[in-house]
C-alpha positions in Angstrom: 1.2 23.1 5.1 3.7 21.0 2.4 7.2 21.9 2.3 9.7 20.5 0.7 12.3 18.0 2.0 14.9 20.4 2.0 13.1 23.3 3.9 12.0 20.5 6.3 15.1 19.9 8.0 17.0 22.8 9.2 20.9 23.4 10.1 20.5 22.3 13.3 18.5 18.4 12.6 21.1 18.3 9.9 24.3 19.0 12.2 22.6 15.6 14.4 22.7 13.8 11.5 26.3 15.1 10.3 28.3 14.1 13.6 26.7 13.4 16.6 27.8 16.4 19.3 30.9 17.3 16.5 32.4 20.4 15.8 30.4 20.9 11.9 32.5 21.7 9.4 30.3 24.4 6.8 31.6 22.8 3.9 30.4 19.8 4.8 26.9 21.4 5.7 26.2 23.0 2.6 27.5 19.4 0.9 24.6 17.8 3.4 22.2 20.0 2.1 23.0 20.1 -1.4 22.4 16.4 -0.8 18.8 17.0 0.3 18.3 18.9 -2.3 18.7 16.4 -4.9 17.3 14.4 -2.9 14.4 16.3 -2.6 14.5 17.1 -6.6 14.9 12.7 -7.2 11.6 12.3 -5.1 9.8 14.6 -7.0 10.7 13.3 -10.4 10.2 9.9 -9.9 7.2 10.5 -7.0 3.6 11.4 -8.5 2.6 14.6 -6.7 0.3 13.0 -4.3 2.8 10.4 -2.8 5.3 13.2 -2.8 3.3 15.4 -0.7 2.3 12.2 1.3 6.0 11.2 2.4 6.6 14.8 3.5 3.5 14.9 5.5 4.7 11.5 7.3 8.1 12.8 7.4 6.6 16.0 9.4 5.1 13.2 11.7 1.6 13.4 11.1 0.0 10.6 11.4 -2.3 8.2 8.9 -5.3 9.6 10.0 -4.3 13.5 9.5 -2.7 13.1 6.7 -6.4 10.9 5.6 -8.3 14.2 6.6 -6.0 16.2 4.7 -6.6 14.6 1.3 -10.7 13.6 2.4 -9.8 10.2 1.5 -9.0 6.6 3.8 -6.2 5.4 6.0 -5.6 2.8 4.1 -5.1 5.2 0.7 -2.6 6.6 2.5 -1.2 3.8 3.4 -1.2 2.8 -0.3 0.6 6.1 -1.4 3.6 5.5 1.3 4.0 2.2 0.2 4.3 2.9 -3.6 6.5 5.6 -3.0 8.7 3.2 -0.7 9.0 0.5 -3.8 9.4 3.4 -6.2 12.3 4.3 -4.3 13.7 1.2 -3.6 13.5 0.0 -7.3 14.8 3.1 -8.6 18.0 2.9 -6.2 18.8 -1.1 -7.0 18.7 0.0 -10.8 21.1 2.6 -10.1 23.5 0.3 -8.3 23.2 -1.9 -10.9 24.1 0.6 -14.1 26.9 1.6 -11.6 
């Protein structure tokens, strides 16, 4: 089952990323959730549907083999999708930094 990035990270996981073993400010938690939603929307706008889904499956901890079975394709195809997604994200990030 595909979920969005914002649904992939629950509150407990999010609090771990914000501050290790610290009390979490509710406003900070909401701001972090908003950042995840923005990142999710960004990924959906720059990646193809397959690249996005492959990336989410990978973030869920699925192996290349599992993802290849889901898409009925080769492991190499899955690796190519992940590499393209990484390249698109990196190129877009660099472009945004240059335009600041």
